Jmol script that loads the backbone (N, CA, C; Angstrom):
load data "model"
ATOM      1  N   MET A   1     -60.960 166.139  48.790  1.00  0.00           N
ATOM      2  CA  MET A   1     -61.406 166.664  49.776  1.00  0.00           C
ATOM      3  C   MET A   1     -60.368 167.051  50.318  1.00  0.00           C
ATOM      4  N   SER A   2     -61.017 167.800  51.514  1.00  0.00           N
ATOM      5  CA  SER A   2     -60.078 169.383  51.896  1.00  0.00           C
ATOM      6  C   SER A   2     -59.194 168.523  52.759  1.00  0.00           C
ATOM      7  N   GLU A   3     -57.797 169.710  53.477  1.00  0.00           N
ATOM      8  CA  GLU A   3     -56.918 168.870  52.978  1.00  0.00           C
ATOM      9  C   GLU A   3     -56.496 168.068  54.669  1.00  0.00           C
ATOM     10  N   PRO A   4     -56.991 168.366  55.818  1.00  0.00           N
ATOM     11  CA  PRO A   4     -56.920 167.725  57.111  1.00  0.00           C
ATOM     12  C   PRO A   4     -58.006 166.661  56.867  1.00  0.00           C
ATOM     13  N   LEU A   5     -58.947 167.108  56.369  1.00  0.00           N
ATOM     14  CA  LEU A   5     -59.536 165.132  56.125  1.00  0.00           C
ATOM     15  C   LEU A   5     -59.037 164.423  55.165  1.00  0.00           C
ATOM     16  N   ALA A   6     -58.166 164.757  54.267  1.00  0.00           N
ATOM     17  CA  ALA A   6     -57.198 163.858  53.515  1.00  0.00           C
ATOM     18  C   ALA A   6     -56.349 162.661  54.631  1.00  0.00           C
ATOM     19  N   ARG A   7     -55.719 163.657  55.025  1.00  0.00           N
ATOM     20  CA  ARG A   7     -54.519 163.108  56.272  1.00  0.00           C
ATOM     21  C   ARG A   7     -54.959 162.867  57.202  1.00  0.00           C
ATOM     22  N   ALA A   8     -56.432 162.226  57.359  1.00  0.00           N
ATOM     23  CA  ALA A   8     -56.691 161.674  58.184  1.00  0.00           C
ATOM     24  C   ALA A   8     -56.940 160.687  59.157  1.00  0.00           C
ATOM     25  N   PRO A   9     -56.671 159.884  57.556  1.00  0.00           N
ATOM     26  CA  PRO A   9     -56.463 158.181  57.603  1.00  0.00           C
ATOM     27  C   PRO A   9     -55.032 158.210  57.739  1.00  0.00           C
ATOM     28  N   ARG A  10     -54.304 158.852  57.525  1.00  0.00           N
ATOM     29  CA  ARG A  10     -53.451 158.576  57.760  1.00  0.00           C
ATOM     30  C   ARG A  10     -52.177 158.943  59.243  1.00  0.00           C
ATOM     31  N   ASN A  11     -52.715 160.027  59.802  1.00  0.00           N
ATOM     32  CA  ASN A  11     -52.920 160.219  61.384  1.00  0.00           C
ATOM     33  C   ASN A  11     -53.432 159.432  62.226  1.00  0.00           C
ATOM     34  N   ALA A  12     -54.981 158.205  61.594  1.00  0.00           N
ATOM     35  CA  ALA A  12     -54.455 156.994  62.389  1.00  0.00           C
ATOM     36  C   ALA A  12     -53.670 156.208  62.958  1.00  0.00           C
ATOM     37  N   TRP A  13     -53.416 155.979  61.031  1.00  0.00           N
ATOM     38  CA  TRP A  13     -52.512 154.817  61.054  1.00  0.00           C
ATOM     39  C   TRP A  13     -51.084 155.035  61.148  1.00  0.00           C
ATOM     40  N   ILE A  14     -50.340 156.299  61.475  1.00  0.00           N
ATOM     41  CA  ILE A  14     -49.959 156.592  62.289  1.00  0.00           C
ATOM     42  C   ILE A  14     -50.159 156.243  64.252  1.00  0.00           C
ATOM     43  N   LEU A  15     -50.969 156.437  64.332  1.00  0.00           N
ATOM     44  CA  LEU A  15     -51.566 156.902  66.060  1.00  0.00           C
ATOM     45  C   LEU A  15     -51.560 155.066  66.809  1.00  0.00           C
ATOM     46  N   LEU A  16     -52.373 154.207  65.394  1.00  0.00           N
ATOM     47  CA  LEU A  16     -52.278 152.713  65.401  1.00  0.00           C
ATOM     48  C   LEU A  16     -50.890 151.668  65.243  1.00  0.00           C
ATOM     49  N   LEU A  17     -49.542 152.379  64.376  1.00  0.00           N
ATOM     50  CA  LEU A  17     -48.406 151.724  64.298  1.00  0.00           C
ATOM     51  C   LEU A  17     -48.131 151.614  66.073  1.00  0.00           C
ATOM     52  N   LEU A  18     -47.859 153.039  66.588  1.00  0.00           N
ATOM     53  CA  LEU A  18     -47.417 153.831  67.681  1.00  0.00           C
ATOM     54  C   LEU A  18     -48.066 152.916  69.141  1.00  0.00           C
ATOM     55  N   ILE A  19     -49.249 152.758  68.425  1.00  0.00           N
ATOM     56  CA  ILE A  19     -50.019 152.062  69.985  1.00  0.00           C
ATOM     57  C   ILE A  19     -50.009 150.317  69.708  1.00  0.00           C
ATOM     58  N   SER A  20     -49.326 150.132  68.494  1.00  0.00           N
ATOM     59  CA  SER A  20     -49.133 148.193  68.257  1.00  0.00           C
ATOM     60  C   SER A  20     -47.682 148.019  69.009  1.00  0.00           C
ATOM     61  N   VAL A  21     -46.924 149.358  68.723  1.00  0.00           N
ATOM     62  CA  VAL A  21     -44.853 149.578  69.223  1.00  0.00           C
ATOM     63  C   VAL A  21     -45.952 149.754  70.687  1.00  0.00           C
ATOM     64  N   ALA A  22     -46.397 149.869  71.596  1.00  0.00           N
ATOM     65  CA  ALA A  22     -46.608 150.404  72.595  1.00  0.00           C
ATOM     66  C   ALA A  22     -46.772 148.935  73.463  1.00  0.00           C
ATOM     67  N   SER A  23     -48.304 148.804  72.596  1.00  0.00           N
ATOM     68  CA  SER A  23     -48.594 147.279  73.192  1.00  0.00           C
ATOM     69  C   SER A  23     -47.636 146.227  73.262  1.00  0.00           C
ATOM     70  N   PHE A  24     -46.794 145.435  72.421  1.00  0.00           N
ATOM     71  CA  PHE A  24     -45.350 145.069  71.900  1.00  0.00           C
ATOM     72  C   PHE A  24     -44.561 145.551  73.283  1.00  0.00           C
ATOM     73  N   THR A  25     -43.435 146.842  73.604  1.00  0.00           N
ATOM     74  CA  THR A  25     -42.741 146.944  74.421  1.00  0.00           C
ATOM     75  C   THR A  25     -43.319 146.747  75.822  1.00  0.00           C
ATOM     76  N   VAL A  26     -44.926 146.226  76.131  1.00  0.00           N
ATOM     77  CA  VAL A  26     -45.788 146.234  77.594  1.00  0.00           C
ATOM     78  C   VAL A  26     -45.316 144.658  77.423  1.00  0.00           C
ATOM     79  N   ALA A  27     -45.468 144.133  76.546  1.00  0.00           N
ATOM     80  CA  ALA A  27     -46.099 142.389  76.356  1.00  0.00           C
ATOM     81  C   ALA A  27     -44.282 141.940  77.022  1.00  0.00           C
ATOM     82  N   GLU A  28     -43.379 142.843  76.057  1.00  0.00           N
ATOM     83  CA  GLU A  28     -42.232 142.561  75.870  1.00  0.00           C
ATOM     84  C   GLU A  28     -41.198 142.579  77.646  1.00  0.00           C
ATOM     85  N   TYR A  29     -41.816 143.700  78.160  1.00  0.00           N
ATOM     86  CA  TYR A  29     -40.486 144.579  79.370  1.00  0.00           C
ATOM     87  C   TYR A  29     -41.547 144.183  80.337  1.00  0.00           C
ATOM     88  N   LEU A  30     -42.523 144.524  80.828  1.00  0.00           N
ATOM     89  CA  LEU A  30     -43.210 144.685  81.564  1.00  0.00           C
ATOM     90  C   LEU A  30     -43.599 142.939  82.773  1.00  0.00           C
ATOM     91  N   GLY A  31     -42.883 143.226  83.758  1.00  0.00           N
ATOM     92  CA  GLY A  31     -42.284 141.792  84.858  1.00  0.00           C
ATOM     93  C   GLY A  31     -44.380 141.118  85.108  1.00  0.00           C
ATOM     94  N   GLU A  32     -44.828 142.211  85.262  1.00  0.00           N
ATOM     95  CA  GLU A  32     -45.938 141.648  85.596  1.00  0.00           C
ATOM     96  C   GLU A  32     -46.983 141.255  84.501  1.00  0.00           C
ATOM     97  N   ARG A  33     -46.767 139.642  84.367  1.00  0.00           N
ATOM     98  CA  ARG A  33     -47.811 139.490  83.460  1.00  0.00           C
ATOM     99  C   ARG A  33     -49.643 139.321  83.921  1.00  0.00           C
ATOM    100  N   HIS A  34     -50.022 139.239  84.753  1.00  0.00           N
ATOM    101  CA  HIS A  34     -51.594 139.775  84.662  1.00  0.00           C
ATOM    102  C   HIS A  34     -51.335 141.318  84.745  1.00  0.00           C
ATOM    103  N   VAL A  35     -50.864 142.266  84.880  1.00  0.00           N
ATOM    104  CA  VAL A  35     -50.718 143.358  83.876  1.00  0.00           C
ATOM    105  C   VAL A  35     -50.248 143.914  82.952  1.00  0.00           C
ATOM    106  N   ALA A  36     -49.356 142.767  81.847  1.00  0.00           N
ATOM    107  CA  ALA A  36     -49.981 142.894  80.814  1.00  0.00           C
ATOM    108  C   ALA A  36     -50.572 143.016  80.234  1.00  0.00           C
ATOM    109  N   ILE A  37     -51.507 141.658  80.538  1.00  0.00           N
ATOM    110  CA  ILE A  37     -52.174 141.033  79.595  1.00  0.00           C
ATOM    111  C   ILE A  37     -52.933 141.773  79.979  1.00  0.00           C
ATOM    112  N   ALA A  38     -54.137 142.896  80.591  1.00  0.00           N
ATOM    113  CA  ALA A  38     -54.619 143.744  80.942  1.00  0.00           C
ATOM    114  C   ALA A  38     -54.293 145.305  79.999  1.00  0.00           C
ATOM    115  N   ILE A  39     -53.376 145.154  80.565  1.00  0.00           N
ATOM    116  CA  ILE A  39     -52.764 146.638  79.349  1.00  0.00           C
ATOM    117  C   ILE A  39     -53.332 145.979  77.938  1.00  0.00           C
ATOM    118  N   ILE A  40     -52.150 145.649  77.774  1.00  0.00           N
ATOM    119  CA  ILE A  40     -53.356 144.579  76.566  1.00  0.00           C
ATOM    120  C   ILE A  40     -53.874 144.826  75.664  1.00  0.00           C
ATOM    121  N   MET A  41     -54.981 143.834  76.698  1.00  0.00           N
ATOM    122  CA  MET A  41     -56.165 143.991  76.637  1.00  0.00           C
ATOM    123  C   MET A  41     -57.014 145.366  76.069  1.00  0.00           C
ATOM    124  N   LEU A  42     -56.971 146.608  76.462  1.00  0.00           N
ATOM    125  CA  LEU A  42     -56.996 147.484  77.040  1.00  0.00           C
ATOM    126  C   LEU A  42     -56.860 148.511  75.026  1.00  0.00           C
ATOM    127  N   ILE A  43     -55.136 148.186  75.277  1.00  0.00           N
ATOM    128  CA  ILE A  43     -54.964 149.110  74.170  1.00  0.00           C
ATOM    129  C   ILE A  43     -55.980 148.400  73.054  1.00  0.00           C
ATOM    130  N   ALA A  44     -55.755 146.955  72.790  1.00  0.00           N
ATOM    131  CA  ALA A  44     -56.389 146.791  71.602  1.00  0.00           C
ATOM    132  C   ALA A  44     -57.983 146.887  71.394  1.00  0.00           C
ATOM    133  N   GLY A  45     -58.514 146.996  72.564  1.00  0.00           N
ATOM    134  CA  GLY A  45     -59.513 147.931  72.496  1.00  0.00           C
ATOM    135  C   GLY A  45     -59.730 149.272  72.313  1.00  0.00           C
ATOM    136  N   ILE A  46     -58.422 149.623  72.374  1.00  0.00           N
ATOM    137  CA  ILE A  46     -58.296 151.720  71.394  1.00  0.00           C
ATOM    138  C   ILE A  46     -58.237 151.469  70.833  1.00  0.00           C
ATOM    139  N   LYS A  47     -57.735 150.315  69.859  1.00  0.00           N
ATOM    140  CA  LYS A  47     -57.687 150.296  68.481  1.00  0.00           C
ATOM    141  C   LYS A  47     -58.502 150.320  67.389  1.00  0.00           C
ATOM    142  N   ALA A  48     -59.130 149.376  68.564  1.00  0.00           N
ATOM    143  CA  ALA A  48     -60.524 148.859  67.629  1.00  0.00           C
ATOM    144  C   ALA A  48     -61.296 150.673  67.530  1.00  0.00           C
ATOM    145  N   GLY A  49     -61.355 151.167  68.842  1.00  0.00           N
ATOM    146  CA  GLY A  49     -62.360 151.839  68.150  1.00  0.00           C
ATOM    147  C   GLY A  49     -61.278 153.382  67.230  1.00  0.00           C
ATOM    148  N   ILE A  50     -60.848 152.929  67.693  1.00  0.00           N
ATOM    149  CA  ILE A  50     -59.735 153.997  66.773  1.00  0.00           C
ATOM    150  C   ILE A  50     -60.223 153.427  65.010  1.00  0.00           C
ATOM    151  N   VAL A  51     -60.347 152.026  64.726  1.00  0.00           N
ATOM    152  CA  VAL A  51     -60.389 151.940  63.565  1.00  0.00           C
ATOM    153  C   VAL A  51     -62.052 152.025  63.152  1.00  0.00           C
ATOM    154  N   LEU A  52     -62.931 151.726  64.069  1.00  0.00           N
ATOM    155  CA  LEU A  52     -64.283 152.102  63.956  1.00  0.00           C
ATOM    156  C   LEU A  52     -64.477 153.145  63.491  1.00  0.00           C
ATOM    157  N   PHE A  53     -63.738 154.406  64.321  1.00  0.00           N
ATOM    158  CA  PHE A  53     -63.797 155.625  64.302  1.00  0.00           C
ATOM    159  C   PHE A  53     -63.638 156.143  62.679  1.00  0.00           C
ATOM    160  N   ARG A  54     -62.224 155.905  62.474  1.00  0.00           N
ATOM    161  CA  ARG A  54     -61.018 156.874  61.006  1.00  0.00           C
ATOM    162  C   ARG A  54     -62.059 155.624  60.039  1.00  0.00           C
ATOM    163  N   PHE A  55     -61.423 154.568  59.927  1.00  0.00           N
ATOM    164  CA  PHE A  55     -62.021 154.033  59.069  1.00  0.00           C
ATOM    165  C   PHE A  55     -63.300 153.069  58.257  1.00  0.00           C
ATOM    166  N   MET A  56     -64.126 152.982  59.750  1.00  0.00           N
ATOM    167  CA  MET A  56     -65.248 152.580  59.834  1.00  0.00           C
ATOM    168  C   MET A  56     -66.404 153.331  59.489  1.00  0.00           C
ATOM    169  N   ASP A  57     -66.069 154.593  59.508  1.00  0.00           N
ATOM    170  CA  ASP A  57     -66.854 156.261  59.662  1.00  0.00           C
ATOM    171  C   ASP A  57     -68.267 155.877  60.469  1.00  0.00           C
ATOM    172  N   LEU A  58     -67.746 155.264  61.782  1.00  0.00           N
ATOM    173  CA  LEU A  58     -69.118 154.957  63.186  1.00  0.00           C
ATOM    174  C   LEU A  58     -69.108 156.156  63.481  1.00  0.00           C
ATOM    175  N   GLY A  59     -68.663 157.785  63.441  1.00  0.00           N
ATOM    176  CA  GLY A  59     -68.443 158.949  63.710  1.00  0.00           C
ATOM    177  C   GLY A  59     -69.711 159.941  63.054  1.00  0.00           C
ATOM    178  N   GLU A  60     -70.124 159.176  62.261  1.00  0.00           N
ATOM    179  CA  GLU A  60     -71.163 159.325  61.333  1.00  0.00           C
ATOM    180  C   GLU A  60     -72.472 158.299  61.675  1.00  0.00           C
ATOM    181  N   ALA A  61     -73.062 157.094  61.938  1.00  0.00           N
ATOM    182  CA  ALA A  61     -73.492 156.479  62.281  1.00  0.00           C
ATOM    183  C   ALA A  61     -74.827 157.183  63.192  1.00  0.00           C
ATOM    184  N   PRO A  62     -76.238 156.543  63.259  1.00  0.00           N
ATOM    185  CA  PRO A  62     -76.507 157.003  64.154  1.00  0.00           C
ATOM    186  C   PRO A  62     -76.014 156.735  66.139  1.00  0.00           C
ATOM    187  N   ARG A  63     -76.705 157.857  66.903  1.00  0.00           N
ATOM    188  CA  ARG A  63     -76.303 157.381  67.788  1.00  0.00           C
ATOM    189  C   ARG A  63     -76.592 156.135  68.822  1.00  0.00           C
ATOM    190  N   GLY A  64     -77.657 154.926  68.446  1.00  0.00           N
ATOM    191  CA  GLY A  64     -77.442 154.115  69.272  1.00  0.00           C
ATOM    192  C   GLY A  64     -76.733 153.131  68.140  1.00  0.00           C
ATOM    193  N   ILE A  65     -76.135 152.909  66.927  1.00  0.00           N
ATOM    194  CA  ILE A  65     -75.410 151.539  66.035  1.00  0.00           C
ATOM    195  C   ILE A  65     -73.925 152.265  66.784  1.00  0.00           C
ATOM    196  N   ARG A  66     -73.717 153.730  67.452  1.00  0.00           N
ATOM    197  CA  ARG A  66     -71.796 153.659  68.198  1.00  0.00           C
ATOM    198  C   ARG A  66     -72.397 153.153  69.335  1.00  0.00           C
ATOM    199  N   VAL A  67     -73.108 153.501  69.783  1.00  0.00           N
ATOM    200  CA  VAL A  67     -73.432 153.043  71.538  1.00  0.00           C
ATOM    201  C   VAL A  67     -73.315 150.996  71.108  1.00  0.00           C
ATOM    202  N   TYR A  68     -73.817 150.534  70.231  1.00  0.00           N
ATOM    203  CA  TYR A  68     -73.645 149.673  70.649  1.00  0.00           C
ATOM    204  C   TYR A  68     -71.851 148.769  69.868  1.00  0.00           C
ATOM    205  N   PHE A  69     -71.533 149.172  69.190  1.00  0.00           N
ATOM    206  CA  PHE A  69     -70.532 149.224  69.016  1.00  0.00           C
ATOM    207  C   PHE A  69     -69.728 149.458  69.766  1.00  0.00           C
ATOM    208  N   LEU A  70     -69.279 150.053  70.488  1.00  0.00           N
ATOM    209  CA  LEU A  70     -68.504 150.637  71.523  1.00  0.00           C
ATOM    210  C   LEU A  70     -68.257 149.845  72.604  1.00  0.00           C
ATOM    211  N   LEU A  71     -69.825 149.806  72.853  1.00  0.00           N
ATOM    212  CA  LEU A  71     -69.839 148.127  73.741  1.00  0.00           C
ATOM    213  C   LEU A  71     -69.542 147.111  73.895  1.00  0.00           C
ATOM    214  N   TRP A  72     -69.987 146.891  72.637  1.00  0.00           N
ATOM    215  CA  TRP A  72     -69.351 145.959  72.193  1.00  0.00           C
ATOM    216  C   TRP A  72     -67.764 145.496  72.179  1.00  0.00           C
ATOM    217  N   THR A  73     -67.162 146.322  72.023  1.00  0.00           N
ATOM    218  CA  THR A  73     -65.290 146.521  72.222  1.00  0.00           C
ATOM    219  C   THR A  73     -65.289 146.571  73.369  1.00  0.00           C
ATOM    220  N   ALA A  74     -66.051 147.600  74.150  1.00  0.00           N
ATOM    221  CA  ALA A  74     -65.455 147.581  75.943  1.00  0.00           C
ATOM    222  C   ALA A  74     -65.548 146.382  76.132  1.00  0.00           C
ATOM    223  N   VAL A  75     -67.258 145.509  75.656  1.00  0.00           N
ATOM    224  CA  VAL A  75     -67.564 143.672  76.194  1.00  0.00           C
ATOM    225  C   VAL A  75     -66.619 142.280  75.514  1.00  0.00           C
ATOM    226  N   CYS A  76     -65.310 142.826  74.690  1.00  0.00           N
ATOM    227  CA  CYS A  76     -64.049 142.105  73.854  1.00  0.00           C
ATOM    228  C   CYS A  76     -62.631 142.183  74.165  1.00  0.00           C
ATOM    229  N   SER A  77     -62.478 143.907  74.991  1.00  0.00           N
ATOM    230  CA  SER A  77     -62.091 143.974  76.229  1.00  0.00           C
ATOM    231  C   SER A  77     -61.675 143.778  77.140  1.00  0.00           C
ATOM    232  N   GLY A  78     -62.897 143.828  77.992  1.00  0.00           N
ATOM    233  CA  GLY A  78     -63.142 143.810  79.376  1.00  0.00           C
ATOM    234  C   GLY A  78     -63.296 142.141  79.570  1.00  0.00           C
ATOM    235  N   VAL A  79     -63.505 141.069  78.884  1.00  0.00           N
ATOM    236  CA  VAL A  79     -64.007 140.386  78.962  1.00  0.00           C
ATOM    237  C   VAL A  79     -63.152 139.197  79.476  1.00  0.00           C
ATOM    238  N   PRO A  80     -61.788 138.975  79.312  1.00  0.00           N
ATOM    239  CA  PRO A  80     -60.822 138.396  79.349  1.00  0.00           C
ATOM    240  C   PRO A  80     -60.479 138.676  79.718  1.00  0.00           C
ATOM    241  N   ILE A  81     -59.729 140.092  80.373  1.00  0.00           N
ATOM    242  CA  ILE A  81     -59.616 140.472  81.579  1.00  0.00           C
ATOM    243  C   ILE A  81     -59.737 140.062  82.503  1.00  0.00           C
ATOM    244  N   GLY A  82     -61.746 140.122  82.841  1.00  0.00           N
ATOM    245  CA  GLY A  82     -62.500 139.738  84.046  1.00  0.00           C
ATOM    246  C   GLY A  82     -61.894 138.077  83.919  1.00  0.00           C
ATOM    247  N   LEU A  83     -61.910 136.976  82.844  1.00  0.00           N
ATOM    248  CA  LEU A  83     -62.194 135.963  83.133  1.00  0.00           C
ATOM    249  C   LEU A  83     -60.645 135.438  83.289  1.00  0.00           C
ATOM    250  N   TRP A  84     -59.274 136.055  83.707  1.00  0.00           N
ATOM    251  CA  TRP A  84     -58.272 136.288  83.558  1.00  0.00           C
ATOM    252  C   TRP A  84     -57.918 136.390  84.714  1.00  0.00           C
ATOM    253  N   TRP A  85     -58.681 137.967  85.937  1.00  0.00           N
ATOM    254  CA  TRP A  85     -58.490 137.846  87.183  1.00  0.00           C
ATOM    255  C   TRP A  85     -59.495 137.080  87.510  1.00  0.00           C
ATOM    256  N   LEU A  86     -60.369 136.689  87.376  1.00  0.00           N
ATOM    257  CA  LEU A  86     -61.119 135.051  88.089  1.00  0.00           C
ATOM    258  C   LEU A  86     -60.996 133.936  88.203  1.00  0.00           C
ATOM    259  N   ALA A  87     -60.144 133.683  86.723  1.00  0.00           N
ATOM    260  CA  ALA A  87     -58.874 132.598  87.050  1.00  0.00           C
ATOM    261  C   ALA A  87     -57.853 132.468  87.705  1.00  0.00           C
ATOM    262  N   SER A  88     -57.163 133.136  88.098  1.00  0.00           N
ATOM    263  CA  SER A  88     -56.058 134.047  89.016  1.00  0.00           C
ATOM    264  C   SER A  88     -55.960 134.204  90.885  1.00  0.00           C
ATOM    265  N   ALA A  89     -57.312 134.859  90.860  1.00  0.00           N
ATOM    266  CA  ALA A  89     -57.730 134.234  92.170  1.00  0.00           C
ATOM    267  C   ALA A  89     -57.888 133.048  93.222  1.00  0.00           C
TER     268      ALA A  89
END
end "model"
wireframe off; spacefill off
backbone 0.3
color backbone group
């Protein structure tokens, strides 16, 4: 395995840890609860995308499968935000 390829999972793991810290910071210190929930759900979608591409090799999958899983991730991250927004209106 080439050196950059061997470092890719480690780099993705470090990125996931940093994003998790950002999510925790938003949850604890952002005053607006509605905004915090939306940001946390967006961060969760980004983390899911990183896991799909780095650890599950979605980048090597056929285009249709990539589109399906990216849309599924967007829906799973976006629907709670939309429902929360509708409930607060």
